[in-house]
N, C-alpha and C positions, 0 to 999 in steps of 0.2 A: 372718084369724080367728085374734085371739089365743089362742083355748082352745087350737084344731090343730097350732098351733103346734108349744104348748110338750105338746099327746097325741104329738105327732113328736118331743120331748126327750124325756117322760117314755119311749120306747119304746127308745130310745136308752144310755141311764141305763142299766137295767134290761138290753140284753139287751150291755150292756159291762163289766155289776157291777161300777160305781161307786164305791169306796167315799165318794168326796171331788169334790166339783165347784168348781173353780177359775174365776172369770168371769175376763177382764180383755179387758179394753174392750171387754164386752159392750153398754154402753152400753139396754140396757131391762131395765123396775123388772118386776121377779116378783111374779107374783098370789100373792095369798096364800092360794089352797091349794099355789101350787107351793114355797112358802116351805114352808109346815106340812109337805108331802109329805120334806121335803128338811133337814128345823132338825138346826144345826149339825154341815148337811156340806156348806154352800154359803159357798168362801171367796169373794172380792169382794179387788181390788189397786184403790186411791181412790187416783188422779190428786194429793191432798190430804193434810192432817195433819187426820184429824178431832179433834175432832165438825167443823172449820171446813173448811169451805166445801163441802158436801156438792153432788154431780148435775154434771153434765154438765161448766160452763161454771170448774169449780175455779181453771182458772190463769189464769184471766181477773179473776175474787173476786180474788184470790189478788194480782195487783198492778196492782191498781184501791184498798185497803187497807192495800196498800205494805206488806207483811211484809218481814222479813229472813229467816225462814228457809220453804223448802218443803218437801217431800218426800213419802212414802208413807206409803198406811196395808193394811195387809190388812185387814180383818175378816168377822165369822158377818154373811149373810145374815139381812135378817127383813125382813118385810114395810111399816118401812119406812123409805125411801129412808137410806141409805150412816147407819145409827144402830145398824149390831150390835154386839157386843163386839168390842171391837180384840181382833189381838193381834199384831201390830207392824207398827212405825212408822219409819220411815228419816228422815235430817234433813238436807239444805244449805244451808250459806248460798248466801245469792243479791244483787244488785243490782237496782237497776234505769235502770242508763244507759244 
């Protein structure tokens, strides 16, 4: 039950008195309630240069499109998947050989 899991996460976050929550390889969509409760306090590390290639299969999408740059994005989490304000990005060149 997603709600029960989030309730446990809320308790852990509050117990730790966390100022910021960082998601890296979390791979779960947070509920609107979770996003609103910790608005501007949740940062996601996404494995593409957003706004391109949202979601879990970003590398496969980039490969299929033949992109010449790949990278990562740190962004604030909102209730919309991989759509929050971008904090920072880094890119590296790639080829498809």
